[in-house]
C-alpha positions in Angstrom: 0.0 0.0 0.0 1.1 3.6 -0.7 1.2 6.1 2.1 2.0 9.8 1.9 2.8 12.1 4.8 4.5 15.4 5.4 5.8 17.5 8.3 7.7 20.7 8.8 11.0 21.2 10.7 12.0 24.6 12.1 15.5 24.5 10.6 17.1 25.4 7.3 17.0 22.7 4.6 20.7 21.9 5.0 20.5 21.6 8.7 17.4 19.4 8.4 19.1 17.2 5.9 22.1 16.6 8.2 19.8 15.7 11.1 17.4 13.4 9.1 20.3 11.4 7.6 21.8 10.8 11.0 19.9 7.6 11.9 21.5 7.2 15.3 20.4 10.7 16.3 16.8 10.5 15.2 16.1 6.9 16.2 14.8 7.8 19.7 12.3 10.1 18.0 10.6 7.2 16.2 7.6 5.9 18.1 8.0 2.2 19.2 11.5 1.9 17.6 14.8 0.9 19.1 18.1 1.0 17.2 20.3 -1.8 18.5 23.3 -2.0 16.3 25.0 -0.6 13.2 27.2 -2.5 10.7 28.5 -0.6 7.7 25.5 1.0 6.1 22.9 -1.3 7.8 20.9 -0.2 10.8 19.4 -3.0 12.9 16.7 -2.8 15.5 13.2 -3.5 16.5 9.7 -1.9 16.3 7.1 -2.8 18.9 3.4 -2.5 18.3 0.1 -3.4 19.9 -3.3 -4.2 18.4 -5.5 -3.9 21.5 -4.4 -6.8 23.8 -2.0 -8.3 21.2 1.6 -7.2 21.2 4.0 -7.8 18.3 7.7 -7.1 17.9 9.3 -6.7 14.5 13.1 -7.3 14.2 14.8 -6.1 11.1 17.2 -3.8 9.3 17.2 -0.7 7.2 19.7 0.6 4.6 19.9 3.7 2.5 19.2 2.9 -1.2 19.8 6.5 -2.2 21.1 9.6 -0.3 21.4 12.5 -2.7 22.8 15.5 -0.9 22.5 17.9 -3.8 18.7 17.5 -4.2 18.0 16.6 -0.5 16.3 13.2 -1.4 16.8 9.9 0.3 15.4 6.4 -0.1 15.4 3.9 2.7 14.6 0.2 2.5 13.4 -1.4 5.7 12.5 -5.1 6.3 11.3 -6.7 9.5 9.9 -10.0 10.7 7.6 -10.6 13.7 9.7 -12.4 16.3 7.0 -14.9 16.8 6.7 -15.6 13.1 3.2 -14.1 12.8 4.0 -11.8 9.9 6.4 -9.7 8.0 6.7 -6.0 7.1 8.7 -4.3 4.3 8.8 -0.7 3.4 10.5 1.5 0.8 10.5 5.0 2.3 11.3 8.1 0.1 11.8 11.4 1.8 12.2 14.7 -0.1 13.1 18.0 1.5 11.8 21.4 0.3 12.6 24.8 1.8 9.6 26.7 3.1 11.8 29.6 4.2 15.4 30.2 5.3 14.6 28.7 8.7 11.9 26.1 7.9 11.8 22.9 5.8 8.9 20.7 4.6 9.6 17.0 4.5 7.5 14.9 2.1 7.5 11.2 2.9 6.1 8.5 0.6 6.0 4.9 1.8 5.4 1.7 -0.2 4.4 -0.6 2.6 3.8 -4.4 2.5 2.6 -6.2 5.6 1.4 -9.7 6.4 -0.1 -11.2 9.6 -2.3 -9.5 12.2 -1.4 -5.9 11.2 -2.6 -6.5 7.7 -6.2 -6.7 8.9 -6.3 -3.0 9.2 -6.3 -2.2 5.5 -5.1 0.9 3.7 -7.5 3.5 5.2 -6.6 2.6 8.8 -2.9 2.4 8.1 -3.0 5.8 6.5 -4.6 7.2 9.7 -2.0 5.5 11.9 1.0 6.6 9.8 -0.2 10.2 9.8 -0.5 10.2 13.6 2.9 8.5 14.1 4.5 10.9 11.7 3.1 13.7 13.7 4.5 12.2 16.9 7.9 11.8 15.2 7.9 15.4 14.1 7.0 16.6 17.6 9.8 14.4 19.1 12.3 15.7 16.5 11.5 19.3 17.3 11.8 18.7 21.0 15.2 17.1 20.4 16.4 20.0 18.3 15.3 22.5 20.9 17.1 20.6 23.6 20.3 20.5 21.4 20.0 24.3 20.8 19.7 24.9 24.6 22.8 22.8 25.3 25.0 22.9 22.2 28.1 21.6 24.1 26.3 18.3 24.6 26.2 17.6 20.9 29.7 18.9 20.0 31.8 16.9 22.4 34.5 14.7 20.7 37.2 12.6 22.0 39.8 14.8 20.3 38.7 17.8 22.4 40.7 16.6 25.4 43.8 15.6 23.3 43.0 11.9 23.3 43.1 10.0 20.0 39.8 9.1 18.2 38.7 5.5 18.9 39.4 3.1 16.0 36.4 1.3 14.5 36.2 -2.4 15.5 35.2 -5.3 13.2 31.6 -6.5 13.3 28.4 -4.7 14.3 28.6 -1.7 16.7 26.1 -1.9 19.6 23.8 1.0 20.3 22.8 1.8 23.8 19.2 2.9 23.5 16.3 2.4 26.0 13.7 -0.2 25.1 10.7 1.6 23.6 7.0 1.4 24.6 4.9 -0.5 22.0 2.8 1.7 19.8 -0.9 1.0 20.2 -2.3 1.0 16.7 -5.9 1.3 18.0 -5.0 4.3 20.0 -3.0 5.8 17.2 -5.8 5.3 14.7 -8.5 6.8 16.9 -12.2 6.1 17.7 -13.5 5.5 14.2 -11.3 2.4 13.9 -12.8 0.9 17.0 -16.1 0.8 15.4 -14.8 -0.9 12.3 -12.7 -3.4 14.2 -15.2 -4.1 17.1 -16.1 -7.6 15.8 -12.4 -8.6 15.6 -11.6 -7.2 19.0 -14.6 -8.9 20.5 -13.5 -12.3 19.2 -10.0 -11.7 20.6 -11.3 -10.8 24.0 -13.6 -13.8 24.1 -10.7 -16.1 23.2 -8.5 -14.5 26.0 -11.2 -15.0 28.5 -11.8 -18.6 27.5 -8.1 -19.3 27.7 -7.9 -17.9 31.3 -11.0 -20.0 32.3 -9.5 -23.2 30.9 -6.2 -22.6 32.9 -8.2 -22.4 36.2 
């Protein structure tokens, strides 16, 4: 399914480009996501989601297919698999930056998304609502991060060379990333009340099954 979203960043287009192409820096801004390791141009991690009482965790990797500095356009390919084997997700994400003013940039994001398993039951309409809300959350988190950096610029400019010590040499194999475990994104909450009406029969069946399972255990 094709999904289109956009958001604005209160930074120049060049500054916005530098930030958005720094995956390690923006990873904490992505709802439900945790970057765990980096090897070469591949970024690996997990995304946690909930569908009502059901929680799923996708483990996968993302790589840049294109990163064109001159036109401020990037293409990212991401693939993930439900850790319980209940479905897969694959996305080709194209982001294009356009200046709104000297201090503001619009980011257009087009996603070609393929999903299987429980999440696929939502359909394109619901997934479009969910992606719009999550993109809004990402934009808010990104803006908050940039404001915090501006308030404390020394925090982001510290290097090992500043104190006269040599830069650490890269080691072979994946580099581990120390990032807190994220809270799962509740797709029902993200989609809003109209979705509850459309999915009420499905949710009802799930709740009945959970109750029956508990009763059988007693």
